[in-house]
C-alpha positions as CSV (number, residue, x, y, z in Angstrom):
1,M,110.7,169.2,74.0
2,A,109.5,165.6,73.9
3,T,106.9,166.2,76.5
4,L,105.7,169.3,74.7
5,C,105.4,167.3,71.5
6,G,103.5,164.6,73.3
7,N,101.1,167.1,74.8
8,L,100.5,168.7,71.5
9,H,100.0,165.3,69.9
10,A,97.6,164.2,72.7
11,A,95.7,167.5,72.4
12,N,95.3,167.0,68.7
13,A,94.1,163.4,69.1
14,V,91.5,164.5,71.7
15,Y,90.3,167.2,69.3
16,K,89.9,164.5,66.6
17,G,88.1,162.2,69.1
18,E,90.8,159.6,69.0
19,Q,92.3,157.7,72.0
20,S,95.9,158.7,72.6
21,R,98.5,157.2,74.9
22,R,100.5,159.7,77.0
23,I,104.1,158.7,76.8
24,G,107.0,160.5,78.5
25,I,110.6,160.3,77.3
26,M,113.5,160.1,79.7
27,G,116.7,159.8,77.7
28,G,120.3,160.0,78.9
29,T,123.7,158.5,79.0
30,F,122.8,157.1,82.4
31,N,126.5,156.9,83.3
32,P,125.3,156.0,85.9
33,I,121.5,156.3,86.3
34,H,120.7,157.8,89.7
35,V,117.7,158.7,91.9
36,G,117.5,162.1,90.2
37,H,116.6,160.5,86.9
38,T,114.0,158.2,88.4
39,E,112.5,160.9,90.6
40,M,112.2,163.3,87.6
41,A,110.5,160.6,85.5
42,Q,108.1,159.8,88.4
43,K,107.2,163.4,88.9
44,A,106.5,163.8,85.2
45,Y,104.5,160.6,85.2
46,D,102.4,161.9,88.1
47,A,102.0,165.5,87.1
48,L,101.2,164.9,83.4
49,A,99.0,161.8,84.0
50,L,101.3,159.8,81.7
51,D,100.6,156.2,80.7
52,E,104.3,155.3,80.8
53,V,107.7,156.8,80.7
54,L,110.3,155.5,78.2
55,F,113.8,155.3,79.5
56,I,116.1,155.5,76.5
57,P,119.8,155.0,77.2
58,V,121.9,157.0,74.6
59,G,124.0,154.8,72.3
60,N,127.0,156.8,71.3
61,P,126.7,160.4,72.8
62,P,128.3,163.0,70.5
63,H,128.5,165.5,73.4
64,K,130.9,163.5,75.5
65,P,134.1,163.1,73.5
66,G,137.0,162.0,75.7
67,V,134.8,161.3,78.7
68,F,134.7,157.8,80.1
69,V,131.3,156.2,79.4
70,A,130.5,152.8,80.7
71,S,129.6,150.1,78.1
72,A,126.1,150.1,76.6
73,E,125.5,146.7,78.3
74,D,126.5,148.0,81.7
75,R,124.4,151.2,81.4
76,L,121.4,149.2,80.2
77,E,121.8,146.9,83.2
78,M,121.9,149.9,85.5
79,V,118.7,151.2,84.0
80,R,117.1,147.8,84.3
81,R,117.9,147.7,88.0
82,A,116.8,151.3,88.7
83,T,113.4,150.8,87.0
84,A,112.7,147.2,88.2
85,G,109.3,146.9,89.8
86,K,107.9,150.1,88.2
87,G,105.7,148.8,85.4
88,H,105.1,152.3,84.1
89,F,108.8,152.7,83.4
90,V,109.6,151.0,80.1
91,I,113.1,150.6,78.7
92,N,113.6,151.3,75.0
93,T,117.0,150.3,73.5
94,M,116.6,151.9,70.0
95,E,119.6,154.2,70.5
96,L,121.8,151.4,71.8
97,R,121.1,149.5,68.5
98,R,121.9,152.5,66.3
99,E,125.3,152.9,64.6
100,G,127.4,156.0,65.1
101,Y,126.4,159.0,67.1
102,T,122.8,159.1,68.4
103,Y,120.9,162.4,68.3
104,S,117.7,163.2,70.1
105,V,116.0,164.5,67.0
106,D,116.5,161.2,65.2
107,T,115.1,159.3,68.2
108,L,112.1,161.6,68.4
109,H,111.3,160.9,64.7
110,A,111.7,157.2,65.2
111,L,109.5,157.2,68.3
112,Y,106.8,159.1,66.5
113,K,106.7,156.3,63.9
114,E,106.9,153.6,66.5
115,Y,104.2,155.1,68.7
116,P,101.8,157.0,66.3
117,E,99.1,157.0,69.0
118,G,101.1,159.4,71.2
119,T,104.6,160.2,72.2
C-alpha cells in the first residue's frame, strides 16, 4: 500500500512538473530483523528506482498480544546493525516514540506530512 501511494504521489508530482523523491517504506516488528527484510527492501529499492527505503520499527504492535516482543531499544539496535553501511536504508523511529498501539495508517499519514515531496 505504501509503495502504491508513493508511486501515485510521484506520478502526480511528475505530471505537475515537480521534483519528487521516491521513498519506500519497510515497517515491521523486526523481532528480529532478518535477511528477508533487508533483501525485500533492496529488491524494492532496485526495481522501483527508489531514492531511499525507510525502516520503521513498530512501537507497540496491536496484532501481537501475548507474544514476546523484544524491547524497542533492542529491536532498534538490530535494525541499526542490519542496515549499517547501506546509505539508502534510513531508520525512522516515529513509531517507537508514539504512545499506545501503533497503526500503519497513522504512520502513513505522519510520513505524508514529514515527506511531502514523496512517500
